[in-house]
C-alpha positions in Angstrom: -46.3 -28.7 -68.6 -43.9 -25.7 -68.3 -46.7 -23.4 -69.6 -49.1 -24.7 -66.9 -46.4 -24.2 -64.1 -45.6 -20.7 -65.4 -49.3 -19.9 -65.4 -49.8 -21.2 -61.8 -46.8 -19.2 -60.7 -48.2 -16.0 -62.3 -51.5 -16.5 -60.6 -49.8 -17.1 -57.2 -47.6 -14.0 -57.7 -50.7 -11.9 -58.7 -52.6 -13.0 -55.6 -49.7 -12.2 -53.4 -49.4 -8.7 -54.9 -53.0 -8.0 -54.2 -52.8 -8.9 -50.5 -52.1 -6.1 -47.9 -48.6 -5.7 -46.7 -48.0 -7.9 -43.7 -45.5 -7.7 -40.8 -43.6 -10.9 -40.9 -42.3 -10.6 -37.4 -42.7 -13.8 -35.2 -46.2 -13.9 -33.7 -47.5 -11.2 -36.0 -50.0 -11.7 -38.9 -51.9 -8.5 -38.9 -51.9 -6.1 -41.8 -49.5 -3.2 -41.5 -50.5 0.2 -42.6 -47.9 2.3 -44.3 -48.0 6.0 -43.4 -46.6 9.2 -44.9 -45.0 12.0 -42.9 -48.0 14.0 -44.1 -50.1 12.0 -41.7 -48.4 13.6 -38.6 -45.8 11.1 -37.4 -44.1 13.1 -34.5 -45.2 15.4 -31.8 -44.4 19.1 -31.2 -42.7 18.2 -27.9 -40.5 15.6 -29.6 -39.5 18.2 -32.2 -38.5 20.6 -29.4 -36.4 17.9 -27.8 -34.8 17.3 -31.2 -34.1 21.0 -31.6 -32.1 20.9 -28.4 -30.1 17.9 -29.5 -29.5 19.4 -32.9 -28.2 22.6 -31.5 -25.8 20.8 -29.1 -24.7 18.0 -31.5 -25.4 18.7 -35.2 -25.3 22.5 -35.7 -21.5 22.8 -36.1 -21.6 21.0 -39.4 -25.2 21.4 -40.6 -25.5 25.1 -39.5 -28.5 26.7 -37.6 -30.4 27.1 -40.9 -29.8 23.4 -41.6 -28.4 24.3 -45.1 -25.1 22.3 -44.7 -22.1 23.2 -46.8 -20.2 22.0 -49.8 -19.4 18.7 -48.1 -22.2 18.5 -45.6 -25.7 17.8 -47.0 -28.6 20.1 -46.1 -31.4 18.9 -43.9 -34.1 21.1 -45.3 -35.5 22.0 -48.7 -35.5 20.4 -52.1 -32.0 18.9 -51.9 -32.9 17.0 -48.7 -36.4 16.0 -49.9 -35.0 15.0 -53.3 -32.5 12.7 -51.6 -35.0 11.1 -49.1 -38.2 11.3 -51.1 -40.0 7.9 -51.3 -37.7 6.4 -48.7 -38.8 5.7 -45.2 -38.2 7.4 -41.9 -36.5 4.1 -40.9 -34.0 4.5 -43.8 -33.1 8.0 -42.6 -33.0 6.9 -38.9 -30.6 4.0 -39.7 -28.4 6.2 -41.9 -28.2 9.0 -39.3 -27.8 6.5 -36.4 -24.9 4.7 -38.0 -23.1 7.7 -39.5 -23.8 10.8 -37.4 -22.4 12.7 -35.7 -18.9 11.9 -36.9 -16.2 11.0 -34.4 -16.6 10.6 -30.7 -19.7 12.8 -30.5 -21.9 9.9 -31.4 -21.0 8.0 -28.2 -23.5 10.0 -26.1 -26.4 9.7 -28.6 -29.3 7.4 -27.8 -32.0 6.0 -30.1 -34.4 8.5 -28.6 -32.0 11.4 -29.4 -31.9 10.3 -33.0 -35.7 10.0 -33.3 -36.1 13.4 -31.6 -33.6 15.0 -34.1 -35.6 13.4 -37.0 -38.8 15.0 -35.6 -37.0 18.4 -35.6 -35.8 17.8 -39.2 -39.3 16.8 -40.3 -40.8 19.9 -38.6 -38.3 22.2 -40.4 -39.4 20.6 -43.7 -43.0 21.5 -42.8 -44.3 18.0 -42.3 -47.2 18.3 -39.8 -46.9 17.2 -36.2 -49.4 14.6 -34.9 -50.4 12.9 -31.7 -47.7 10.2 -31.4 -43.9 10.3 -31.3 -41.5 8.8 -33.7 -40.3 5.6 -32.1 -36.6 5.0 -31.8 -37.1 1.8 -33.7 -36.3 0.9 -37.3 -39.1 -1.6 -37.5 -41.7 1.1 -36.7 -40.0 3.9 -38.7 -39.8 1.8 -41.8 -43.5 2.1 -42.1 -43.5 5.9 -42.5 -42.8 7.2 -46.0 -41.0 10.5 -46.6 -43.2 12.0 -49.2 -43.1 15.7 -50.0 -46.4 17.5 -50.6 -45.5 18.1 -54.3 -45.4 14.3 -55.0 -48.8 13.8 -53.4 -50.2 16.7 -55.5 -48.7 15.3 -58.7 -50.8 12.2 -58.3 -48.3 10.0 -56.6 -49.6 7.7 -53.9 -48.0 8.6 -50.6 -48.9 5.2 -49.2 -47.5 3.2 -52.1 -44.7 0.8 -51.3 -41.9 0.7 -53.9 
């Protein structure tokens, strides 16, 4: 009896694993496609707005080159990509939105400001621009994977969900 129940559970789990990812929001039931930043997830204009916000809000700690310091993490290059690789734009958005900038400077930041800064960070990491802006919304951004080109070239699936 236990063996039959375990077999049925295994079949059910296997069937669920083969189904496309679904958005479980109320009223939704359509398949959700997971994108990579390599698909062009922000616009050039959004990146320009993000650059303005970066240079008025973030540059003091992260430096104009975005290299950071001993205690401030870089926003470009291998160290940044290594930290955020295989995570989502939503993960980064929420982390930045809840922790940056330190102190009172965060009071004037909007969700749009944070999305714009992310677009600028992504552009500086040579992710291509596209036709749509990053939304200032965790639910939408969680569907965009941060996948460096080297992972895609090494045979990793940029659209795979961990």
